[in-house]
C-alpha positions as CSV (number, residue, x, y, z in Angstrom):
1,M,56.1,-28.9,21.8
2,D,58.9,-28.8,24.4
3,D,60.7,-31.4,22.3
4,K,60.7,-29.1,19.3
5,V,61.9,-26.1,21.5
6,N,64.8,-28.3,22.9
7,Y,65.6,-29.6,19.4
8,W,66.1,-26.1,18.1
9,K,67.9,-24.9,21.2
10,D,70.4,-27.7,21.1
11,L,71.1,-27.1,17.4
12,S,71.6,-23.4,18.1
13,D,74.1,-24.3,20.9
14,Y,75.9,-26.6,18.5
15,D,76.1,-24.0,15.8
16,L,77.5,-21.4,18.2
17,E,80.2,-23.9,19.2
18,T,80.9,-24.4,15.5
19,A,81.2,-20.6,15.0
20,A,83.9,-20.5,17.7
21,A,85.7,-23.5,16.1
22,M,85.6,-21.7,12.7
23,L,87.1,-18.6,14.3
24,N,89.9,-20.7,15.9
25,S,90.7,-22.2,12.5
26,K,90.5,-18.7,10.8
27,R,87.6,-19.8,8.5
28,F,86.0,-16.4,8.8
29,L,83.4,-16.9,6.1
30,Y,81.9,-19.7,8.1
31,V,82.0,-17.8,11.4
32,G,79.4,-15.4,9.9
33,F,77.3,-18.3,8.5
34,M,77.3,-20.2,11.8
35,C,76.3,-17.1,13.7
36,H,73.4,-16.7,11.4
37,Q,72.5,-20.4,11.9
38,T,72.7,-20.0,15.7
39,I,70.2,-17.2,15.7
40,E,68.0,-18.8,13.1
41,K,67.6,-21.9,15.3
42,I,67.1,-20.1,18.6
43,F,64.4,-18.0,16.8
44,K,62.8,-21.2,15.6
45,A,62.9,-22.5,19.2
46,Y,61.2,-19.3,20.4
47,Y,58.7,-19.4,17.6
48,S,57.8,-23.0,18.5
49,K,57.4,-22.0,22.2
50,L,55.2,-19.0,21.4
51,T,53.0,-20.5,18.7
52,S,53.0,-24.3,19.4
53,E,53.5,-24.6,15.7
54,V,56.2,-26.0,13.5
55,A,58.7,-23.2,12.8
56,P,58.7,-21.7,9.3
57,F,60.8,-23.2,6.5
58,S,62.8,-20.0,6.1
59,H,66.3,-18.7,6.7
60,S,65.1,-15.1,7.1
61,L,65.7,-14.0,10.6
62,S,63.3,-11.1,10.4
63,Y,60.6,-13.2,8.7
64,I,60.7,-15.8,11.4
65,A,60.6,-13.1,14.2
66,R,57.8,-11.2,12.5
67,K,55.8,-14.3,11.8
68,G,56.2,-15.4,15.4
69,Q,55.2,-11.8,16.4
70,F,58.3,-11.3,18.5
71,Y,60.3,-8.9,16.2
72,D,59.0,-5.9,18.0
73,I,60.4,-7.0,21.4
74,F,63.9,-6.5,20.2
75,S,65.8,-3.3,21.0
76,E,66.9,-1.2,18.1
77,E,70.4,-2.5,18.6
78,Q,69.2,-6.1,18.5
79,Q,67.2,-5.3,15.3
80,D,70.3,-3.8,13.7
81,F,72.3,-6.9,14.6
82,I,69.6,-9.1,13.1
83,D,69.9,-7.0,9.9
84,Q,73.7,-7.4,10.0
85,L,73.4,-11.2,10.3
86,E,70.6,-11.7,7.7
87,P,72.8,-11.6,4.6
88,L,75.5,-13.9,6.0
89,N,73.4,-16.9,5.4
90,I,73.1,-16.4,1.7
91,E,76.3,-14.5,0.9
92,A,78.4,-17.3,2.4
93,R,76.9,-19.8,0.1
94,Y,77.4,-18.2,-3.3
95,P,80.8,-17.6,-4.9
96,S,79.9,-14.2,-6.3
97,H,79.5,-12.8,-2.8
98,K,82.3,-14.7,-1.1
99,E,85.2,-12.4,-2.0
100,R,83.5,-9.3,-0.8
101,L,82.3,-10.9,2.3
102,L,85.7,-12.4,3.1
103,K,87.2,-8.9,3.0
104,S,84.7,-7.6,5.6
105,L,85.1,-10.6,8.0
106,T,88.3,-10.0,9.9
107,N,89.4,-11.8,13.1
108,E,88.1,-8.9,15.2
109,K,84.9,-8.6,13.3
110,C,84.3,-12.3,13.8
111,K,85.0,-12.1,17.5
112,E,82.4,-9.3,17.7
113,L,79.9,-11.4,15.7
114,I,80.3,-14.3,18.0
115,E,79.9,-12.2,21.1
116,K,76.8,-10.4,19.9
117,T,75.4,-13.7,18.7
118,Q,75.9,-15.3,22.1
119,Q,74.3,-12.3,23.8
120,L,71.2,-12.4,21.6
121,Q,71.0,-16.2,21.9
122,Q,71.2,-16.0,25.7
123,W,68.5,-13.3,25.7
124,I,66.1,-15.5,23.7
125,K,67.0,-18.5,25.9
126,S,66.0,-16.5,29.0
127,K,62.5,-16.2,27.5
128,L,62.2,-20.0,26.8
């Protein structure tokens, strides 16, 4: 199972680097999307570590964390951040949501998203 944990962890690192690249190129919509992907994959690494099972085929951060029985270990602030990231996966993909989402994702907001994503990712990594 360590191979699966490392697989997900490596993908999570790659996605965080991609989020930073999207910030540098001012592609703010994809900063949010890649932050979601970063956390989704580190959650799947942690799920694999805890359960020795294949991670769920889901993009829902709260679902993965609850199914792996680790949602309750998060602080209220971390849970709020997970709730903030949750829609960025879907809303970034569909044109009807893109305009509204683009208005909310400023350079400063994206920097904050990356910082909080990195903090949560590192916190989960410390448990791996």
